[in-house]
Backbone bond lengths (Angstrom), bond angles and torsions (degrees), N, CA, C in turn:
res aa  C-N    CA-C-N  psi(-1)  N-CA   C-N-CA  omega(-1)  CA-C   N-CA-C  phi
1 M - - - 1.466 - - 1.534 111.22 -
2 D 1.254 116.59 152.45 1.458 122.56 -177.73 1.512 111.46 -60.60
3 S 1.351 116.88 125.03 1.460 120.87 -177.71 1.511 112.14 -69.05
4 S 1.315 117.94 -12.94 1.464 121.73 178.87 1.516 111.78 -87.69
5 S 1.325 115.85 13.73 1.467 121.87 -177.07 1.509 111.12 -53.82
6 A 1.369 113.91 144.72 1.456 119.24 176.02 1.525 109.45 -80.47
7 Q 1.316 117.91 146.90 1.441 122.47 178.28 1.516 108.30 -129.12
8 M 1.358 115.48 128.71 1.456 119.00 176.16 1.508 108.73 -73.07
9 Q 1.341 115.26 -43.90 1.441 123.51 175.30 1.490 105.18 -163.16
10 D 1.334 118.62 167.46 1.475 120.16 177.36 1.510 111.99 -61.04
11 L 1.315 119.72 -27.24 1.461 121.69 -176.81 1.530 112.53 -85.85
12 I 1.307 117.46 -17.41 1.472 123.07 173.20 1.530 105.75 -126.93
13 L 1.319 116.97 104.33 1.457 121.12 -178.37 1.527 109.95 -96.60
14 V 1.307 116.28 132.71 1.471 121.95 178.13 1.501 108.80 -122.03
15 T 1.318 116.23 123.91 1.457 121.54 -179.10 1.493 109.82 -124.39
16 R 1.328 117.20 122.45 1.457 122.12 176.85 1.523 108.83 -102.79
17 E 1.331 116.25 129.71 1.464 120.57 177.32 1.514 110.75 -103.50
18 P 1.319 117.81 152.80 1.469 121.16 -175.24 1.526 113.02 -59.84
19 G 1.352 117.28 -29.83 1.470 119.17 -176.71 1.496 115.44 -78.46
20 G 1.351 119.07 -3.69 1.439 121.03 176.71 1.516 115.29 110.02
21 I 1.318 118.59 2.64 1.460 121.69 177.23 1.520 109.20 -97.46
22 A 1.314 116.42 134.30 1.474 121.72 174.37 1.533 107.52 -116.10
23 F 1.331 115.94 138.37 1.462 121.30 177.45 1.534 108.37 -112.30
24 V 1.323 114.62 130.13 1.468 120.78 173.90 1.533 106.02 -113.18
25 T 1.345 116.16 122.52 1.465 120.49 -177.15 1.499 110.97 -119.76
26 L 1.345 116.03 123.90 1.458 121.16 169.71 1.503 106.97 -74.52
27 N 1.336 116.97 118.79 1.459 120.32 -165.22 1.543 111.44 -123.78
28 R 1.310 115.25 61.82 1.456 121.90 174.09 1.526 108.96 -132.46
29 P 1.313 117.75 58.47 1.457 121.27 -168.54 1.527 115.24 -62.29
30 K 1.331 117.99 -32.15 1.450 119.83 -178.84 1.536 111.80 -66.16
31 S 1.336 116.39 -21.97 1.475 122.19 176.83 1.511 110.55 -109.95
32 L 1.339 116.84 22.71 1.460 123.36 -179.13 1.511 112.62 53.95
33 N 1.339 115.19 34.00 1.472 123.47 177.71 1.528 112.53 58.50
34 S 1.345 115.47 33.99 1.471 119.18 173.03 1.534 108.34 -68.11
35 L 1.320 116.18 146.85 1.455 122.41 -168.74 1.532 112.71 -94.99
36 T 1.302 116.80 126.78 1.453 121.53 168.33 1.502 109.36 -91.60
37 R 1.330 116.48 172.01 1.477 120.27 179.61 1.532 110.18 -59.28
38 S 1.309 116.71 -44.26 1.492 119.44 -176.82 1.526 110.48 -67.75
39 M 1.365 118.57 -34.72 1.432 120.67 175.95 1.514 112.78 -63.67
40 I 1.325 115.14 -40.12 1.469 121.05 179.53 1.517 109.18 -61.07
41 T 1.333 115.62 -47.52 1.474 120.19 -178.99 1.517 111.15 -63.75
42 D 1.339 116.64 -43.97 1.459 120.59 -179.67 1.523 112.64 -66.79
43 L 1.335 116.88 -34.01 1.465 119.75 177.39 1.517 109.36 -66.58
44 A 1.331 117.94 -41.59 1.456 121.41 176.83 1.538 110.46 -60.29
45 R 1.321 115.73 -45.71 1.456 120.55 -179.98 1.539 111.64 -63.01
46 A 1.337 115.74 -37.29 1.448 119.88 179.83 1.519 111.35 -61.62
47 F 1.340 117.43 -46.50 1.448 119.95 -179.55 1.533 112.08 -69.17
48 K 1.306 116.36 -36.43 1.472 118.30 177.23 1.539 110.22 -63.97
49 S 1.333 117.07 -41.04 1.449 121.83 179.75 1.538 111.47 -66.64
50 L 1.326 117.01 -43.79 1.476 121.01 -179.63 1.512 111.30 -66.29
51 N 1.315 116.88 -34.46 1.470 120.56 179.45 1.528 110.58 -64.38
52 K 1.329 115.67 -33.84 1.481 119.78 -179.61 1.526 113.10 -82.79
53 D 1.313 117.21 -13.92 1.471 121.58 -174.60 1.518 108.68 -83.48
54 A 1.343 117.06 112.52 1.458 121.45 -176.87 1.521 112.69 -67.16
55 S 1.329 118.40 -20.66 1.454 121.28 -179.87 1.511 112.56 -77.84
56 V 1.319 117.35 -14.88 1.467 122.66 -178.90 1.522 109.97 -94.47
57 R 1.322 117.23 125.77 1.459 121.00 -178.18 1.508 114.04 -114.08
58 V 1.339 116.51 -27.10 1.456 122.27 177.08 1.518 108.47 -141.48
59 I 1.330 117.36 143.42 1.466 122.41 -179.94 1.513 107.99 -118.64
60 V 1.357 115.58 133.04 1.460 122.25 173.88 1.520 108.47 -113.45
61 I 1.321 117.26 127.44 1.465 120.25 176.98 1.505 109.27 -113.79
62 T 1.339 117.20 134.57 1.439 122.08 -177.97 1.535 109.34 -148.83
63 G 1.314 116.85 178.08 1.465 121.45 178.27 1.517 110.05 -125.60
64 S 1.305 116.66 149.55 1.461 121.27 178.22 1.533 110.02 -87.88
65 G 1.320 116.79 149.78 1.450 120.02 176.28 1.525 113.18 82.47
66 R 1.347 116.15 -145.94 1.464 121.78 -169.89 1.513 113.92 -89.05
67 A 1.293 118.70 -1.34 1.484 120.19 -178.52 1.513 110.77 -139.67
68 F 1.334 114.55 153.14 1.450 119.39 169.65 1.524 108.08 -73.66
69 C 1.333 114.91 -59.86 1.483 121.45 176.99 1.513 108.02 -164.61
70 S 1.338 117.21 123.65 1.464 121.27 -177.88 1.517 112.58 -89.65
71 G 1.333 117.36 12.52 1.456 121.40 176.00 1.509 112.86 102.73
72 I 1.320 115.43 -161.81 1.476 121.13 179.48 1.563 108.18 -74.19
73 D 1.327 115.71 141.51 1.451 120.44 172.37 1.529 107.64 -68.38
74 L 1.331 117.49 105.99 1.442 120.67 -174.52 1.519 114.37 -68.66
75 T 1.341 117.10 -12.01 1.488 118.02 174.98 1.534 109.87 -73.79
76 A 1.349 115.55 -16.20 1.470 119.57 177.32 1.538 110.06 -116.98
77 A 1.349 116.32 26.14 1.459 120.69 -172.14 1.533 113.28 -59.11
78 E 1.322 116.85 -44.06 1.470 119.19 -178.25 1.525 111.16 -61.53
79 D 1.315 116.22 -42.14 1.452 121.54 -178.96 1.550 110.07 -61.96
80 V 1.338 115.23 -37.40 1.450 120.77 -178.37 1.520 112.12 -77.74
81 F 1.340 116.85 -52.67 1.455 120.77 -170.74 1.545 112.86 -75.73
82 K 1.333 117.65 -22.06 1.453 118.41 178.14 1.526 111.61 -92.15
83 G 1.319 116.14 4.35 1.459 119.86 173.61 1.530 109.49 -72.35
84 D 1.306 115.27 175.46 1.455 120.57 179.36 1.504 111.03 -79.98
85 V 1.344 115.94 98.57 1.458 119.20 -176.75 1.528 112.50 -70.62
86 K 1.325 116.73 -10.24 1.458 121.27 178.12 1.536 112.50 -92.54
87 D 1.312 117.01 -1.48 1.474 120.57 -179.30 1.507 109.09 -81.55
88 V 1.321 117.41 99.28 1.469 120.90 -175.67 1.525 112.20 -68.76
89 E 1.327 117.84 -21.99 1.449 119.37 -179.15 1.523 112.14 -66.78
90 S 1.329 117.48 -29.80 1.441 122.04 179.46 1.503 113.39 -107.82
91 D 1.308 116.28 13.04 1.477 122.37 -177.98 1.523 109.22 -104.64
92 P 1.340 119.25 107.92 1.461 120.48 -175.52 1.519 111.86 -65.19
93 V 1.318 118.37 -36.14 1.472 119.72 179.74 1.520 110.31 -66.15
94 A 1.327 117.65 -40.73 1.453 120.68 177.78 1.527 110.49 -62.19
95 Q 1.348 116.91 -41.11 1.456 120.98 179.70 1.536 110.69 -68.79
96 M 1.325 117.14 -36.27 1.467 119.96 176.61 1.517 110.18 -65.93
97 E 1.335 116.87 -40.14 1.453 120.45 179.12 1.535 112.52 -68.16
98 R 1.320 115.82 -28.75 1.461 122.31 176.57 1.533 112.62 -79.14
99 C 1.296 116.74 -18.43 1.468 121.44 -172.39 1.512 109.42 -68.08
100 T 1.328 116.94 129.37 1.457 121.52 179.86 1.527 112.43 -85.75
101 K 1.339 116.88 -13.76 1.471 119.90 178.73 1.536 110.68 -85.30
102 P 1.311 118.33 146.33 1.470 119.67 175.78 1.540 111.03 -61.53
103 I 1.321 115.92 137.80 1.478 122.34 179.81 1.507 108.33 -116.25
104 I 1.328 116.89 122.92 1.448 122.78 177.22 1.515 108.78 -106.91
105 G 1.332 116.67 125.50 1.452 120.68 175.59 1.518 109.97 -94.05
106 A 1.352 116.49 124.47 1.461 121.36 175.88 1.525 105.29 -106.74
107 I 1.347 115.45 102.78 1.450 121.93 -168.74 1.520 110.47 -101.87
108 G 1.325 115.38 109.21 1.466 120.72 174.57 1.513 109.47 -114.19
109 G 1.331 118.62 131.57 1.443 120.66 -178.80 1.533 112.00 76.48
110 F 1.313 116.46 -147.22 1.458 121.55 -173.93 1.531 112.82 -84.53
111 A 1.309 116.21 138.38 1.467 124.24 166.86 1.519 106.07 -120.53
112 V 1.322 117.11 97.84 1.450 122.47 -168.24 1.546 110.19 -112.69
113 T 1.312 116.05 126.97 1.465 124.90 171.80 1.524 111.14 52.84
114 A 1.328 121.01 -101.90 1.474 120.81 177.67 1.512 110.46 -59.51
115 G 1.334 117.92 -36.19 1.454 120.61 176.09 1.505 112.05 -66.06
116 F 1.310 116.64 -35.84 1.475 121.85 174.18 1.514 109.98 -63.75
117 E 1.326 117.23 -42.15 1.462 121.87 179.83 1.522 111.93 -66.04
118 I 1.317 117.36 -37.35 1.468 120.94 175.46 1.533 108.60 -63.93
119 A 1.332 117.07 -43.31 1.459 120.42 178.15 1.520 111.45 -59.65
120 L 1.337 116.44 -41.89 1.475 120.77 179.38 1.527 112.74 -66.76
121 S 1.325 117.11 -14.50 1.457 120.53 178.39 1.528 112.68 -88.64
122 C 1.327 115.50 -2.96 1.458 120.18 176.89 1.530 110.27 -83.75
123 D 1.335 116.18 157.80 1.449 121.07 179.79 1.523 111.73 -86.71
124 I 1.331 116.39 -28.22 1.469 122.92 -177.77 1.504 106.74 -142.45
125 L 1.351 117.34 136.89 1.453 120.34 179.03 1.544 112.04 -121.18
126 V 1.306 113.75 131.22 1.458 121.65 171.50 1.520 106.58 -117.55
127 A 1.320 117.77 129.91 1.471 121.53 -178.66 1.507 110.75 -122.99
128 S 1.317 115.53 148.38 1.439 120.65 175.11 1.516 109.56 -84.64
129 K 1.340 117.09 152.93 1.434 120.52 173.27 1.543 108.08 -59.38
130 G 1.288 117.69 132.31 1.453 120.42 -175.38 1.523 113.59 98.19
131 A 1.322 117.00 -12.83 1.464 119.82 175.31 1.503 110.10 -66.06
132 K 1.321 117.57 149.73 1.450 122.14 177.29 1.534 110.41 -141.02
133 F 1.333 113.86 142.56 1.467 121.61 175.56 1.510 108.23 -108.54
134 M 1.326 116.24 135.65 1.474 118.73 -175.86 1.529 111.11 -148.90
135 D 1.332 115.49 133.74 1.452 121.78 179.45 1.557 107.46 -109.62
136 T 1.322 117.52 110.09 1.447 121.66 -177.75 1.533 113.59 -108.96
137 H 1.316 117.05 17.74 1.468 120.83 177.36 1.532 111.39 -53.35
138 A 1.326 116.77 -50.24 1.466 121.20 -176.49 1.528 110.58 -68.08
139 R 1.323 118.42 -33.33 1.449 120.38 -178.45 1.516 111.87 -66.59
140 F 1.323 116.58 -40.61 1.480 118.92 -174.02 1.542 114.33 -105.05
141 G 1.342 115.80 6.04 1.453 118.57 176.92 1.527 113.12 72.19
142 I 1.331 116.81 37.00 1.460 122.98 179.61 1.530 108.45 -108.38
143 F 1.335 116.29 125.67 1.460 119.23 179.76 1.531 108.35 -82.51
144 P 1.348 117.99 130.48 1.456 120.70 -179.47 1.537 112.17 -65.95
145 S 1.322 116.46 139.59 1.462 118.85 177.65 1.541 112.36 -139.84
146 W 1.352 117.31 3.24 1.453 121.37 177.29 1.523 111.75 -111.22
147 G 1.356 116.74 17.16 1.439 118.16 168.33 1.523 118.73 104.21
148 L 1.343 117.93 -5.20 1.445 119.70 -173.01 1.535 112.16 -61.92
149 S 1.322 118.10 -37.68 1.451 121.37 -177.17 1.536 111.75 -65.90
150 Q 1.312 118.91 -21.11 1.465 122.60 -177.62 1.515 113.30 -106.93
151 K 1.333 116.54 -39.49 1.467 118.71 -174.02 1.513 113.51 -74.51
152 L 1.352 116.82 -40.63 1.472 119.61 -172.97 1.517 110.28 -61.28
153 S 1.335 117.36 -44.07 1.485 120.66 -177.81 1.527 111.46 -63.89
154 R 1.320 117.16 -29.60 1.477 119.98 178.90 1.515 113.23 -75.34
155 I 1.324 115.44 -17.23 1.490 119.92 179.95 1.521 110.72 -97.97
156 I 1.326 118.62 -46.88 1.467 119.62 -174.89 1.525 113.75 -109.22
157 G 1.338 116.18 -0.25 1.470 120.31 -179.45 1.525 111.92 97.00
158 P 1.333 117.31 147.48 1.470 120.96 -174.39 1.525 114.34 -63.09
159 N 1.350 119.09 -38.58 1.470 119.32 -178.11 1.491 111.53 -66.31
160 R 1.312 118.03 -44.74 1.451 120.36 178.66 1.529 110.54 -65.31
161 A 1.344 116.40 -41.09 1.462 120.55 -179.86 1.510 110.88 -62.32
162 R 1.337 117.16 -41.46 1.466 119.93 178.15 1.543 110.81 -60.04
163 E 1.316 116.24 -44.59 1.456 119.49 -179.90 1.502 111.34 -63.22
164 V 1.344 116.96 -45.67 1.476 120.73 -179.98 1.523 110.34 -59.20
165 S 1.317 117.86 -46.36 1.477 120.58 -172.69 1.521 113.23 -81.87
166 L 1.308 118.07 -37.67 1.464 119.90 -174.94 1.532 112.08 -81.22
167 T 1.314 117.78 -22.22 1.462 120.81 176.67 1.523 112.55 -100.05
168 A 1.332 116.50 -13.26 1.479 121.85 -174.25 1.534 110.48 58.67
169 M 1.325 116.60 36.17 1.460 120.74 -179.61 1.529 110.31 -78.37
170 P 1.316 118.19 139.44 1.455 120.87 175.10 1.514 111.83 -74.37
171 V 1.328 117.49 138.46 1.451 122.19 177.38 1.520 108.22 -108.11
172 T 1.306 117.21 120.76 1.470 120.79 -178.94 1.519 110.61 -69.96
173 A 1.332 116.01 161.42 1.445 119.96 177.80 1.548 111.01 -59.99
174 E 1.324 115.37 -39.75 1.469 119.02 -178.31 1.539 110.26 -66.22
175 Q 1.324 117.12 -41.09 1.483 119.88 177.50 1.521 111.07 -65.65
176 A 1.347 114.93 -41.22 1.456 120.68 179.10 1.532 110.37 -60.60
177 E 1.326 116.04 -38.23 1.473 119.37 178.13 1.527 110.95 -66.78
178 R 1.325 116.66 -42.25 1.485 120.09 179.54 1.538 111.01 -64.36
179 W 1.334 116.56 -31.43 1.461 120.17 -178.67 1.524 112.26 -85.49
180 G 1.316 118.41 -4.67 1.458 120.47 179.01 1.507 114.84 87.76
181 L 1.323 116.14 8.94 1.485 119.73 177.68 1.512 111.76 -80.88
182 V 1.304 116.74 -36.04 1.482 122.64 -177.58 1.539 108.20 -112.62
183 N 1.331 116.72 139.84 1.434 121.35 179.56 1.525 113.32 -80.98
184 H 1.344 115.89 -41.37 1.456 121.03 -175.92 1.528 110.04 -143.41
185 V 1.327 116.90 144.00 1.454 123.57 172.19 1.529 107.65 -118.07
186 V 1.313 116.49 125.81 1.456 121.18 -176.56 1.512 110.58 -133.84
187 E 1.322 116.55 170.30 1.459 121.44 172.60 1.548 107.66 -64.10
188 G 1.344 114.81 148.92 1.459 119.10 -179.04 1.511 113.49 -55.26
189 S 1.344 116.68 -35.83 1.471 120.99 -178.64 1.528 112.11 -70.45
190 E 1.360 116.45 -15.15 1.451 120.57 -178.13 1.536 113.26 -105.47
191 L 1.331 117.01 3.52 1.460 121.18 -171.29 1.539 112.16 -59.80
192 L 1.321 117.72 -56.79 1.433 121.21 -177.18 1.530 111.83 -68.62
193 Q 1.325 115.85 -31.88 1.464 119.08 177.83 1.529 110.24 -64.38
194 K 1.314 117.00 -42.99 1.453 120.55 179.97 1.538 110.60 -65.35
195 A 1.316 115.52 -40.72 1.487 119.56 176.78 1.521 110.12 -62.53
196 R 1.336 115.81 -40.20 1.465 119.28 178.87 1.534 111.51 -65.67
197 E 1.334 117.16 -39.58 1.463 120.91 179.22 1.547 110.72 -60.00
198 I 1.310 115.17 -43.53 1.480 119.11 178.52 1.524 110.73 -65.17
199 A 1.331 115.26 -43.21 1.486 118.96 178.71 1.526 111.41 -60.51
200 E 1.314 115.92 -41.96 1.487 119.63 -177.99 1.522 109.77 -67.75
201 A 1.316 117.74 -36.65 1.481 120.38 177.49 1.522 110.75 -64.45
202 I 1.348 116.92 -37.06 1.464 121.14 178.44 1.523 110.02 -67.81
203 I 1.307 115.95 -42.45 1.483 121.81 -176.61 1.531 112.46 -62.45
204 K 1.320 117.86 -26.34 1.462 121.87 179.57 1.509 112.36 -68.22
205 N 1.315 116.71 -16.36 1.459 120.72 -175.95 1.548 113.24 -94.80
206 N 1.303 115.07 174.72 1.461 120.57 -178.89 1.544 109.79 -66.05
207 Q 1.331 115.93 116.81 1.464 120.30 -173.49 1.509 112.50 -59.99
208 D 1.319 116.28 -46.28 1.483 119.86 -179.09 1.529 110.75 -59.58
209 M 1.344 117.44 -43.64 1.453 120.35 -178.55 1.554 111.41 -71.38
210 V 1.332 116.42 -33.76 1.471 118.26 175.42 1.525 109.61 -58.50
211 M 1.307 117.54 -46.43 1.471 119.79 -178.74 1.517 111.86 -68.11
212 R 1.346 116.42 -40.89 1.460 119.63 177.77 1.553 110.41 -63.64
213 Y 1.307 117.16 -40.81 1.444 122.26 -178.88 1.521 111.27 -66.05
214 K 1.328 116.50 -44.46 1.455 120.19 175.08 1.550 110.70 -56.33
215 S 1.297 114.66 -44.90 1.469 121.09 -176.79 1.511 111.29 -63.03
216 V 1.330 118.21 -45.44 1.471 119.52 -176.66 1.512 111.10 -71.67
217 I 1.335 118.24 -33.89 1.463 120.14 174.83 1.514 110.56 -63.87
218 N 1.328 116.67 -51.59 1.473 121.37 -176.36 1.519 111.78 -65.48
219 D 1.362 116.57 -43.39 1.474 119.62 -179.61 1.523 110.32 -68.69
220 G 1.325 116.08 -40.90 1.452 118.30 -178.47 1.526 114.01 -66.90
221 F 1.327 115.72 -26.05 1.481 120.48 179.20 1.515 112.25 -65.44
222 K 1.337 115.78 -18.41 1.467 120.04 -179.81 1.542 112.27 -78.79
223 F 1.342 115.31 -13.43 1.483 119.99 -173.65 1.532 109.82 -112.00
224 D 1.338 114.66 170.27 1.446 118.55 168.71 1.536 107.72 -73.85
225 L 1.336 116.22 168.04 1.454 121.02 -171.90 1.525 112.50 -59.62
226 A 1.310 118.80 -41.15 1.481 121.64 -178.00 1.536 110.32 -61.19
227 H 1.336 116.90 -46.38 1.451 119.98 -179.51 1.542 111.06 -70.84
228 A 1.331 117.55 -33.50 1.448 121.61 179.36 1.547 110.25 -66.92
229 L 1.335 116.08 -40.08 1.460 119.46 177.02 1.508 111.07 -65.90
230 A 1.338 116.69 -38.24 1.467 120.35 177.56 1.524 110.04 -63.94
231 L 1.321 116.40 -38.63 1.475 120.58 178.02 1.507 110.93 -62.04
232 E 1.325 116.90 -43.55 1.472 120.82 178.14 1.535 110.47 -61.09
233 K 1.318 116.97 -45.64 1.470 121.68 178.31 1.517 111.63 -58.42
234 E 1.326 115.10 -45.67 1.453 120.61 -177.63 1.529 110.36 -63.45
235 R 1.328 117.17 -47.78 1.454 120.42 -177.58 1.549 110.94 -68.55
236 G 1.332 116.21 -36.74 1.460 119.73 176.47 1.518 111.78 -63.37
237 H 1.322 116.48 -43.13 1.462 121.87 176.63 1.509 110.90 -59.41
238 D 1.335 116.96 -48.47 1.450 120.96 179.63 1.511 112.43 -62.06
239 Y 1.326 116.75 -38.28 1.462 122.88 -178.73 1.535 111.18 -63.70
240 Y 1.355 116.32 -51.66 1.465 119.14 -177.54 1.523 112.29 -72.00
241 N 1.343 116.95 -32.91 1.458 118.88 176.49 1.522 112.07 -64.75
242 G 1.309 115.98 -27.59 1.458 119.96 -179.50 1.504 115.15 -84.95
243 M 1.334 117.82 -5.48 1.456 122.01 -178.12 1.528 111.28 -84.51
244 T 1.329 115.58 138.73 1.464 121.30 176.36 1.534 109.38 -86.54
245 K 1.351 115.99 168.74 1.461 119.85 177.10 1.507 111.31 -60.65
246 E 1.349 116.94 -35.94 1.455 121.16 178.61 1.525 110.94 -63.39
247 Q 1.340 115.91 -40.14 1.458 118.73 179.74 1.504 111.69 -67.85
248 F 1.334 117.15 -37.96 1.454 120.50 176.03 1.543 110.31 -61.96
249 K 1.346 114.93 -42.66 1.470 119.78 -179.55 1.522 110.47 -62.76
250 K 1.354 117.24 -42.53 1.454 120.46 178.33 1.528 111.26 -62.35
251 M 1.350 115.73 -41.16 1.448 119.78 178.81 1.515 111.75 -62.15
252 Q 1.354 115.51 -43.79 1.470 120.11 179.73 1.532 111.07 -64.51
253 D 1.334 115.98 -41.56 1.478 121.50 179.50 1.509 109.86 -63.14
254 F 1.360 115.85 -42.83 1.455 120.53 -177.22 1.552 109.89 -65.19
255 I 1.334 115.94 -45.13 1.465 120.14 -179.23 1.545 109.00 -65.19
256 G 1.339 116.35 -41.45 1.437 119.95 178.82 1.521 113.33 -61.94
257 G 1.338 115.40 -38.83 1.454 120.11 178.03 1.509 112.05 -67.78
258 R 1.343 117.04 -37.83 1.476 120.41 -179.79 1.535 109.28 -68.10
259 V 1.333 117.38 -40.12 1.476 120.97 -177.61 1.525 110.07 -66.36
260 S 1.361 115.45 -44.88 1.465 118.84 -176.53 1.508 113.48 -69.55
261 S 1.325 117.05 -20.67 1.469 120.34 -178.91 1.497 112.63 -88.50
262 R 1.345 117.58 -7.79 1.477 120.16 178.09 1.509 111.35 -73.27
263 P 1.321 118.62 143.38 1.461 121.11 174.15 1.513 110.96 -67.81
264 S 1.332 117.61 146.30 1.458 119.86 -177.91 1.533 110.48 -66.12
265 S 1.341 114.15 145.28 1.446 119.78 -178.55 1.533 110.31 -74.56
266 K 1.338 115.78 145.57 1.448 121.46 177.99 1.516 111.65 -85.66
267 L 1.329 117.32 -8.18 1.453 120.16 -177.02 1.532 110.80 -79.49
């Protein structure tokens, strides 16, 4: 990675690469990347900054050491939980949800409670073998405020989500993949490489459409199917109505070039 990388702070490392990939690393390995109040604020600022950076096309978030994120640092719990949970400027999950760029979570080790919620805010998840997801809100008497109580059930189903959250049971990477929570499970040594491969595949596509597509998927998921389909129709209509003849010509030329460059089928 480029040695001239920008850093929000030593505990939140941000690295921008020339090809358009940015890496955000939770860097408090001796404490299993547990989050302090300042780390939470800096993580929110990092995503807000990367979203505004036109050179960044995909963001990968990961953790250093043996864990992705073990949750909130409970030694600073009062400072964290009595803060303004409605302040989106200092809320990393809110900033991740607002981010128009695709976010890939590279999960190594534990993703616990707040770490689980950060993982759920990613668009694509890659986990290493041995990674575990765990919700300990009920165990420690912490009320969820970063979306775990609502998002998890929409991904793995309400019955599974209730069991995960009410028992505080750990979910292995392999189980998470079977349930549709994780996209890929790889060896720990291959974690960042797999995340990079996915990021590079995304970057090859039309950047504007990648962001629009992410938006309509994520926004549509908040509605029932009928309203989500109507949303797609509406945005598609607005998109094509806004295109000029020159833009249509460029699209046709691009598609034509892609088709003619493909090898002929053997079928």
